MITORNU-175387 format. One record per residue: residue in three letters; x, y, z of N, C-alpha, C in turn. Coordinates in nm, 2 decimals, decimal comma, padded with zeros to 4 digits. Each point is the difference from the previous one (the first is absolute). Last residue first. Layout:
BEGIN
{code:ala	n_X:X	n_Y:Y	n_Z:Z	ca_X:X	ca_Y:Y	ca_Z:Z	c_X:X	c_Y:Y	c_Z:Z}
...
***
This chain:
BEGIN
{code:unk	n_X:00,89	n_Y:00,16	n_Z:00,70	ca_X:-00,15	ca_Y:-00,01	ca_Z:00,03	c_X:-00,08	c_Y:-00,03	c_Z:-00,12}
{code:unk	n_X:00,47	n_Y:00,23	n_Z:-00,08	ca_X:-00,03	ca_Y:-00,08	ca_Z:00,11	c_X:-00,15	c_Y:00,00	c_Z:00,03}
{code:unk	n_X:00,20	n_Y:00,07	n_Z:-00,49	ca_X:-00,02	ca_Y:00,08	ca_Z:00,12	c_X:-00,05	c_Y:-00,09	c_Z:00,11}
{code:unk	n_X:00,31	n_Y:-00,21	n_Z:-00,37	ca_X:-00,13	ca_Y:00,05	ca_Z:00,01	c_X:-00,01	c_Y:00,09	c_Z:00,13}
{code:unk	n_X:00,38	n_Y:-00,28	n_Z:-00,36	ca_X:-00,03	ca_Y:00,09	ca_Z:00,11	c_X:-00,14	c_Y:00,05	c_Z:-00,01}
{code:unk	n_X:00,39	n_Y:-00,40	n_Z:-00,16	ca_X:-00,14	ca_Y:00,04	ca_Z:-00,03	c_X:-00,04	c_Y:00,10	c_Z:00,12}
{code:unk	n_X:00,48	n_Y:-00,21	n_Z:-00,24	ca_X:-00,07	ca_Y:00,07	ca_Z:00,11	c_X:-00,13	c_Y:00,04	c_Z:-00,04}
{code:unk	n_X:00,42	n_Y:-00,37	n_Z:-00,13	ca_X:-00,10	ca_Y:00,08	ca_Z:-00,05	c_X:-00,08	c_Y:00,05	c_Z:00,12}
{code:unk	n_X:00,51	n_Y:-00,25	n_Z:-00,16	ca_X:-00,10	ca_Y:00,05	ca_Z:00,10	c_X:-00,11	c_Y:00,07	c_Z:-00,08}
{code:unk	n_X:00,34	n_Y:-00,22	n_Z:-00,24	ca_X:00,04	ca_Y:-00,06	ca_Z:00,13	c_X:-00,11	c_Y:00,04	c_Z:00,10}
{code:unk	n_X:00,07	n_Y:-00,04	n_Z:-00,58	ca_X:-00,07	ca_Y:00,06	ca_Z:00,12	c_X:00,04	c_Y:-00,07	c_Z:00,12}
{code:unk	n_X:00,19	n_Y:00,04	n_Z:-00,47	ca_X:00,03	ca_Y:-00,10	ca_Z:00,10	c_X:-00,06	c_Y:00,05	c_Z:00,13}
{code:unk	n_X:-00,05	n_Y:00,27	n_Z:-00,37	ca_X:-00,05	ca_Y:-00,13	ca_Z:-00,05	c_X:00,03	c_Y:-00,11	c_Z:00,10}
{code:unk	n_X:00,04	n_Y:00,44	n_Z:00,25	ca_X:-00,02	ca_Y:-00,01	ca_Z:-00,15	c_X:-00,06	c_Y:-00,13	c_Z:-00,04}
{code:unk	n_X:00,11	n_Y:00,17	n_Z:00,46	ca_X:00,08	ca_Y:-00,11	ca_Z:-00,06	c_X:-00,02	c_Y:-00,01	c_Z:-00,15}
{code:unk	n_X:-00,38	n_Y:00,20	n_Z:00,34	ca_X:00,15	ca_Y:00,01	ca_Z:00,02	c_X:00,07	c_Y:-00,12	c_Z:-00,07}
{code:unk	n_X:-00,51	n_Y:00,30	n_Z:00,03	ca_X:00,07	ca_Y:-00,12	ca_Z:-00,02	c_X:00,15	c_Y:00,03	c_Z:00,01}
{code:unk	n_X:-00,53	n_Y:00,21	n_Z:00,16	ca_X:00,15	ca_Y:00,02	ca_Z:-00,03	c_X:00,06	c_Y:-00,14	c_Z:-00,02}
{code:unk	n_X:-00,52	n_Y:00,27	n_Z:00,06	ca_X:00,08	ca_Y:-00,12	ca_Z:-00,03	c_X:00,14	c_Y:00,04	c_Z:-00,04}
{code:unk	n_X:-00,49	n_Y:00,19	n_Z:00,25	ca_X:00,13	ca_Y:00,04	ca_Z:-00,06	c_X:00,08	c_Y:-00,12	c_Z:-00,01}
{code:unk	n_X:-00,57	n_Y:00,10	n_Z:00,04	ca_X:00,13	ca_Y:-00,08	ca_Z:00,03	c_X:00,11	c_Y:00,08	c_Z:-00,06}
{code:unk	n_X:-00,47	n_Y:00,10	n_Z:-00,07	ca_X:00,04	ca_Y:00,03	ca_Z:00,13	c_X:00,11	c_Y:-00,08	c_Z:00,06}
{code:unk	n_X:-00,22	n_Y:-00,22	n_Z:-00,41	ca_X:-00,03	ca_Y:00,13	ca_Z:00,05	c_X:00,04	c_Y:00,02	c_Z:00,14}
{code:unk	n_X:00,21	n_Y:-00,32	n_Z:-00,38	ca_X:-00,08	ca_Y:-00,02	ca_Z:00,12	c_X:-00,02	c_Y:00,14	c_Z:00,06}
{code:unk	n_X:00,27	n_Y:-00,07	n_Z:-00,40	ca_X:-00,12	ca_Y:-00,08	ca_Z:-00,02	c_X:-00,09	c_Y:-00,02	c_Z:00,13}
{code:unk	n_X:00,42	n_Y:00,26	n_Z:00,00	ca_X:00,03	ca_Y:-00,12	ca_Z:-00,08	c_X:-00,12	c_Y:-00,10	c_Z:00,00}
{code:unk	n_X:00,12	n_Y:00,45	n_Z:00,22	ca_X:-00,10	ca_Y:-00,09	ca_Z:00,04	c_X:00,02	c_Y:-00,14	c_Z:-00,06}
{code:unk	n_X:00,44	n_Y:00,27	n_Z:-00,02	ca_X:-00,13	ca_Y:00,06	ca_Z:00,02	c_X:-00,10	c_Y:-00,11	c_Z:00,06}
{code:unk	n_X:00,48	n_Y:-00,06	n_Z:-00,08	ca_X:-00,09	ca_Y:-00,04	ca_Z:-00,11	c_X:-00,14	c_Y:00,05	c_Z:00,02}
{code:unk	n_X:00,56	n_Y:00,07	n_Z:00,16	ca_X:-00,14	ca_Y:00,03	ca_Z:00,03	c_X:-00,09	c_Y:-00,03	c_Z:-00,12}
{code:unk	n_X:00,49	n_Y:-00,22	n_Z:00,15	ca_X:-00,07	ca_Y:00,07	ca_Z:-00,11	c_X:-00,14	c_Y:00,02	c_Z:00,04}
{code:unk	n_X:00,47	n_Y:-00,08	n_Z:00,31	ca_X:-00,13	ca_Y:-00,03	ca_Z:-00,04	c_X:-00,05	c_Y:00,08	c_Z:-00,11}
{code:unk	n_X:00,44	n_Y:00,01	n_Z:00,25	ca_X:-00,02	ca_Y:-00,10	ca_Z:-00,10	c_X:-00,14	c_Y:-00,04	c_Z:-00,04}
{code:unk	n_X:00,18	n_Y:00,35	n_Z:00,31	ca_X:00,03	ca_Y:-00,13	ca_Z:00,06	c_X:-00,03	c_Y:-00,12	c_Z:-00,10}
{code:unk	n_X:-00,07	n_Y:00,46	n_Z:-00,13	ca_X:00,14	ca_Y:00,00	ca_Z:00,05	c_X:00,03	c_Y:-00,13	c_Z:00,07}
{code:unk	n_X:-00,44	n_Y:00,08	n_Z:-00,15	ca_X:00,09	ca_Y:-00,02	ca_Z:-00,11	c_X:00,14	c_Y:-00,01	c_Z:00,05}
{code:unk	n_X:-00,32	n_Y:00,12	n_Z:00,31	ca_X:-00,01	ca_Y:-00,14	ca_Z:-00,03	c_X:00,09	c_Y:-00,04	c_Z:-00,12}
{code:unk	n_X:-00,02	n_Y:00,45	n_Z:00,12	ca_X:00,07	ca_Y:-00,07	ca_Z:00,10	c_X:-00,01	c_Y:-00,15	c_Z:-00,02}
{code:unk	n_X:-00,24	n_Y:00,28	n_Z:-00,29	ca_X:00,14	ca_Y:00,01	ca_Z:-00,02	c_X:00,08	c_Y:-00,07	c_Z:00,10}
{code:unk	n_X:-00,47	n_Y:00,02	n_Z:00,06	ca_X:00,04	ca_Y:-00,09	ca_Z:-00,12	c_X:00,15	c_Y:00,01	c_Z:-00,03}
{code:unk	n_X:-00,30	n_Y:00,23	n_Z:00,35	ca_X:00,13	ca_Y:-00,07	ca_Z:00,03	c_X:00,04	c_Y:-00,10	c_Z:-00,12}
{code:unk	n_X:-00,41	n_Y:00,26	n_Z:00,02	ca_X:00,11	ca_Y:00,10	ca_Z:00,01	c_X:00,13	c_Y:-00,06	c_Z:00,02}
{code:unk	n_X:-00,40	n_Y:-00,26	n_Z:00,00	ca_X:00,04	ca_Y:00,04	ca_Z:-00,13	c_X:00,11	c_Y:00,10	c_Z:00,00}
{code:unk	n_X:-00,19	n_Y:-00,14	n_Z:00,41	ca_X:00,09	ca_Y:-00,10	ca_Z:-00,06	c_X:00,04	c_Y:00,04	c_Z:-00,14}
{code:unk	n_X:-00,30	n_Y:00,27	n_Z:00,21	ca_X:00,12	ca_Y:00,01	ca_Z:00,07	c_X:00,10	c_Y:-00,10	c_Z:-00,05}
{code:unk	n_X:-00,44	n_Y:-00,01	n_Z:-00,16	ca_X:00,07	ca_Y:00,11	ca_Z:-00,06	c_X:00,14	c_Y:00,03	c_Z:00,07}
{code:unk	n_X:-00,29	n_Y:-00,36	n_Z:00,15	ca_X:00,07	ca_Y:-00,03	ca_Z:-00,13	c_X:00,07	c_Y:00,13	c_Z:-00,05}
{code:unk	n_X:-00,07	n_Y:-00,11	n_Z:00,53	ca_X:-00,07	ca_Y:00,07	ca_Z:-00,11	c_X:00,07	c_Y:-00,03	c_Z:-00,13}
{code:unk	n_X:00,10	n_Y:-00,23	n_Z:00,41	ca_X:-00,09	ca_Y:00,10	ca_Z:00,06	c_X:-00,08	c_Y:00,07	c_Z:-00,11}
{code:unk	n_X:00,17	n_Y:-00,52	n_Z:-00,06	ca_X:00,05	ca_Y:00,14	ca_Z:00,01	c_X:-00,10	c_Y:00,10	c_Z:00,05}
{code:unk	n_X:00,15	n_Y:-00,56	n_Z:-00,05	ca_X:-00,11	ca_Y:00,09	ca_Z:00,04	c_X:00,06	c_Y:00,13	c_Z:00,03}
{code:unk	n_X:00,20	n_Y:-00,41	n_Z:-00,31	ca_X:00,02	ca_Y:00,11	ca_Z:00,09	c_X:-00,14	c_Y:00,06	c_Z:00,03}
{code:unk	n_X:00,22	n_Y:-00,50	n_Z:-00,17	ca_X:-00,11	ca_Y:00,09	ca_Z:00,01	c_X:00,03	c_Y:00,11	c_Z:00,09}
{code:unk	n_X:00,30	n_Y:-00,36	n_Z:-00,31	ca_X:-00,01	ca_Y:00,08	ca_Z:00,12	c_X:-00,13	c_Y:00,08	c_Z:-00,02}
{code:unk	n_X:00,29	n_Y:-00,46	n_Z:-00,22	ca_X:-00,12	ca_Y:00,09	ca_Z:-00,01	c_X:-00,01	c_Y:00,07	c_Z:00,13}
{code:unk	n_X:00,41	n_Y:-00,25	n_Z:-00,28	ca_X:-00,05	ca_Y:00,03	ca_Z:00,14	c_X:-00,11	c_Y:00,10	c_Z:-00,02}
{code:unk	n_X:00,18	n_Y:-00,40	n_Z:-00,33	ca_X:-00,02	ca_Y:00,15	ca_Z:00,00	c_X:-00,06	c_Y:00,03	c_Z:00,14}
{code:unk	n_X:00,11	n_Y:-00,44	n_Z:-00,27	ca_X:00,09	ca_Y:00,06	ca_Z:00,10	c_X:00,00	c_Y:00,15	c_Z:00,00}
{code:unk	n_X:-00,39	n_Y:-00,39	n_Z:-00,08	ca_X:00,09	ca_Y:00,08	ca_Z:-00,09	c_X:00,08	c_Y:00,08	c_Z:00,10}
{code:unk	n_X:-00,16	n_Y:-00,45	n_Z:00,21	ca_X:-00,05	ca_Y:00,14	ca_Z:-00,05	c_X:00,09	c_Y:00,05	c_Z:-00,11}
{code:unk	n_X:-00,13	n_Y:-00,44	n_Z:00,39	ca_X:00,07	ca_Y:00,04	ca_Z:-00,12	c_X:-00,06	c_Y:00,13	c_Z:-00,05}
{code:unk	n_X:-00,02	n_Y:-00,13	n_Z:00,52	ca_X:-00,07	ca_Y:00,00	ca_Z:-00,12	c_X:00,09	c_Y:00,04	c_Z:-00,12}
{code:unk	n_X:00,12	n_Y:-00,02	n_Z:00,48	ca_X:-00,01	ca_Y:-00,13	ca_Z:-00,06	c_X:-00,07	c_Y:00,00	c_Z:-00,14}
{code:unk	n_X:-00,10	n_Y:00,40	n_Z:00,33	ca_X:00,11	ca_Y:-00,10	ca_Z:00,02	c_X:-00,03	c_Y:-00,13	c_Z:-00,07}
{code:unk	n_X:-00,18	n_Y:00,49	n_Z:-00,14	ca_X:-00,05	ca_Y:-00,12	ca_Z:00,06	c_X:00,11	c_Y:-00,11	c_Z:00,01}
{code:unk	n_X:00,04	n_Y:00,44	n_Z:-00,20	ca_X:-00,02	ca_Y:00,02	ca_Z:00,14	c_X:-00,05	c_Y:-00,12	c_Z:00,07}
{code:unk	n_X:00,07	n_Y:00,05	n_Z:-00,48	ca_X:00,13	ca_Y:-00,01	ca_Z:00,08	c_X:-00,01	c_Y:00,02	c_Z:00,15}
{code:unk	n_X:-00,39	n_Y:00,03	n_Z:-00,30	ca_X:00,06	ca_Y:-00,13	ca_Z:00,01	c_X:00,13	c_Y:-00,01	c_Z:00,08}
{code:unk	n_X:-00,31	n_Y:00,43	n_Z:00,09	ca_X:00,02	ca_Y:-00,08	ca_Z:-00,12	c_X:00,07	c_Y:-00,14	c_Z:00,04}
{code:unk	n_X:00,08	n_Y:00,45	n_Z:00,30	ca_X:-00,12	ca_Y:-00,07	ca_Z:-00,05	c_X:00,04	c_Y:-00,09	c_Z:-00,12}
{code:unk	n_X:00,18	n_Y:00,34	n_Z:00,44	ca_X:00,05	ca_Y:-00,10	ca_Z:-00,10	c_X:-00,12	c_Y:-00,08	c_Z:-00,04}
{code:unk	n_X:-00,02	n_Y:00,51	n_Z:00,21	ca_X:-00,03	ca_Y:-00,14	ca_Z:00,01	c_X:00,07	c_Y:-00,08	c_Z:-00,11}
{code:unk	n_X:-00,04	n_Y:00,52	n_Z:00,29	ca_X:00,06	ca_Y:-00,08	ca_Z:-00,11	c_X:-00,03	c_Y:-00,14	c_Z:00,02}
{code:unk	n_X:-00,23	n_Y:00,51	n_Z:00,17	ca_X:00,05	ca_Y:-00,14	ca_Z:00,03	c_X:00,06	c_Y:-00,05	c_Z:-00,13}
{code:unk	n_X:-00,07	n_Y:00,46	n_Z:00,03	ca_X:-00,07	ca_Y:-00,03	ca_Z:00,12	c_X:00,03	c_Y:-00,14	c_Z:00,05}
{code:unk	n_X:00,27	n_Y:00,39	n_Z:-00,31	ca_X:-00,04	ca_Y:-00,14	ca_Z:00,02	c_X:-00,07	c_Y:-00,01	c_Z:00,13}
{code:unk	n_X:00,18	n_Y:00,41	n_Z:-00,13	ca_X:-00,10	ca_Y:-00,03	ca_Z:-00,10	c_X:-00,05	c_Y:-00,14	c_Z:00,03}
{code:unk	n_X:00,37	n_Y:00,19	n_Z:00,23	ca_X:-00,13	ca_Y:00,02	ca_Z:00,06	c_X:-00,11	c_Y:-00,02	c_Z:-00,09}
{code:unk	n_X:00,46	n_Y:-00,17	n_Z:-00,18	ca_X:-00,02	ca_Y:00,06	ca_Z:00,13	c_X:-00,15	c_Y:00,00	c_Z:00,04}
{code:unk	n_X:00,29	n_Y:-00,13	n_Z:-00,41	ca_X:-00,14	ca_Y:00,06	ca_Z:00,00	c_X:-00,04	c_Y:00,05	c_Z:00,13}
{code:unk	n_X:00,44	n_Y:-00,21	n_Z:-00,07	ca_X:-00,03	ca_Y:00,09	ca_Z:-00,12	c_X:-00,13	c_Y:00,07	c_Z:00,01}
{code:unk	n_X:00,13	n_Y:-00,32	n_Z:00,34	ca_X:00,10	ca_Y:00,11	ca_Z:00,00	c_X:-00,03	c_Y:00,10	c_Z:-00,12}
{code:unk	n_X:-00,26	n_Y:-00,39	n_Z:00,02	ca_X:-00,03	ca_Y:00,08	ca_Z:00,12	c_X:00,10	c_Y:00,12	c_Z:00,00}
{code:unk	n_X:00,08	n_Y:-00,32	n_Z:-00,33	ca_X:-00,12	ca_Y:00,08	ca_Z:-00,03	c_X:-00,04	c_Y:00,09	c_Z:00,12}
{code:unk	n_X:00,36	n_Y:-00,30	n_Z:00,06	ca_X:00,04	ca_Y:00,10	ca_Z:-00,10	c_X:-00,12	c_Y:00,09	c_Z:-00,03}
{code:unk	n_X:-00,07	n_Y:-00,37	n_Z:00,29	ca_X:00,09	ca_Y:00,11	ca_Z:00,06	c_X:00,03	c_Y:00,11	c_Z:-00,09}
{code:unk	n_X:-00,23	n_Y:-00,37	n_Z:-00,18	ca_X:-00,08	ca_Y:00,07	ca_Z:00,10	c_X:00,07	c_Y:00,12	c_Z:00,06}
{code:unk	n_X:00,24	n_Y:-00,31	n_Z:-00,26	ca_X:-00,07	ca_Y:00,10	ca_Z:-00,08	c_X:-00,09	c_Y:00,08	c_Z:00,08}
{code:unk	n_X:00,23	n_Y:-00,35	n_Z:00,21	ca_X:00,10	ca_Y:00,10	ca_Z:-00,05	c_X:-00,07	c_Y:00,11	c_Z:-00,07}
{code:unk	n_X:-00,26	n_Y:-00,36	n_Z:00,14	ca_X:00,04	ca_Y:00,08	ca_Z:00,11	c_X:00,10	c_Y:00,11	c_Z:-00,04}
{code:unk	n_X:-00,13	n_Y:-00,33	n_Z:-00,32	ca_X:-00,11	ca_Y:00,09	ca_Z:00,03	c_X:00,04	c_Y:00,10	c_Z:00,11}
{code:unk	n_X:00,30	n_Y:-00,34	n_Z:-00,10	ca_X:00,00	ca_Y:00,10	ca_Z:-00,11	c_X:-00,12	c_Y:00,10	c_Z:00,02}
{code:unk	n_X:00,03	n_Y:-00,36	n_Z:00,30	ca_X:00,11	ca_Y:00,09	ca_Z:00,02	c_X:00,00	c_Y:00,11	c_Z:-00,11}
{code:unk	n_X:-00,31	n_Y:-00,35	n_Z:-00,05	ca_X:-00,04	ca_Y:00,08	ca_Z:00,12	c_X:00,11	c_Y:00,11	c_Z:00,03}
{code:unk	n_X:00,10	n_Y:-00,32	n_Z:-00,35	ca_X:-00,10	ca_Y:00,10	ca_Z:-00,03	c_X:-00,05	c_Y:00,08	c_Z:00,12}
{code:unk	n_X:00,32	n_Y:-00,38	n_Z:-00,01	ca_X:00,06	ca_Y:00,13	ca_Z:00,00	c_X:-00,11	c_Y:00,11	c_Z:-00,03}
{code:unk	n_X:-00,06	n_Y:-00,49	n_Z:-00,03	ca_X:00,00	ca_Y:00,05	ca_Z:00,14	c_X:00,05	c_Y:00,14	c_Z:00,02}
{code:unk	n_X:-00,25	n_Y:-00,23	n_Z:-00,42	ca_X:00,14	ca_Y:00,04	ca_Z:00,03	c_X:-00,01	c_Y:00,06	c_Z:00,14}
{code:unk	n_X:-00,31	n_Y:-00,36	n_Z:-00,34	ca_X:00,01	ca_Y:00,10	ca_Z:00,11	c_X:00,14	c_Y:00,03	c_Z:00,03}
{code:unk	n_X:-00,08	n_Y:-00,17	n_Z:-00,49	ca_X:-00,02	ca_Y:-00,05	ca_Z:00,14	c_X:00,01	c_Y:00,11	c_Z:00,10}
{code:unk	n_X:-00,15	n_Y:00,16	n_Z:-00,48	ca_X:00,12	ca_Y:-00,07	ca_Z:00,05	c_X:-00,04	c_Y:-00,06	c_Z:00,14}
{code:unk	n_X:-00,21	n_Y:00,22	n_Z:-00,50	ca_X:-00,03	ca_Y:-00,04	ca_Z:00,14	c_X:00,11	c_Y:-00,09	c_Z:00,05}
{code:unk	n_X:-00,03	n_Y:00,40	n_Z:-00,41	ca_X:00,04	ca_Y:-00,13	ca_Z:00,04	c_X:-00,04	c_Y:-00,02	c_Z:00,15}
{code:unk	n_X:-00,09	n_Y:00,33	n_Z:-00,47	ca_X:-00,03	ca_Y:-00,03	ca_Z:00,14	c_X:00,04	c_Y:-00,14	c_Z:00,03}
{code:unk	n_X:00,14	n_Y:00,39	n_Z:-00,38	ca_X:-00,02	ca_Y:-00,14	ca_Z:00,02	c_X:-00,02	c_Y:-00,02	c_Z:00,15}
{code:unk	n_X:-00,07	n_Y:00,46	n_Z:-00,33	ca_X:00,06	ca_Y:-00,06	ca_Z:00,12	c_X:-00,04	c_Y:-00,15	c_Z:00,01}
{code:unk	n_X:00,06	n_Y:00,33	n_Z:-00,45	ca_X:-00,10	ca_Y:-00,07	ca_Z:00,09	c_X:00,08	c_Y:-00,07	c_Z:00,11}
***
């Protein structure tokens, strides 16, 4: 079982998001329509669980599905819809999760 801890705001979170955004863009390329930093770590000054939440707007879920191996190569575990229809969910860091990606078709 994962233990969830809320910590004080960390000024490095925006930088961690930007680093991951660059990595995702390089890995997924034209499948990405937009990338957004979402969740508690995106709010300056807010205490949060130290997990960078990323929302991907993608051109098509089937195109993203074809890149699961590429996502695995950069440390992500593909979890399919994971309880939300028409979403693709990826986690990074195992039990010490550092990032999570929620992907939906743009629009």
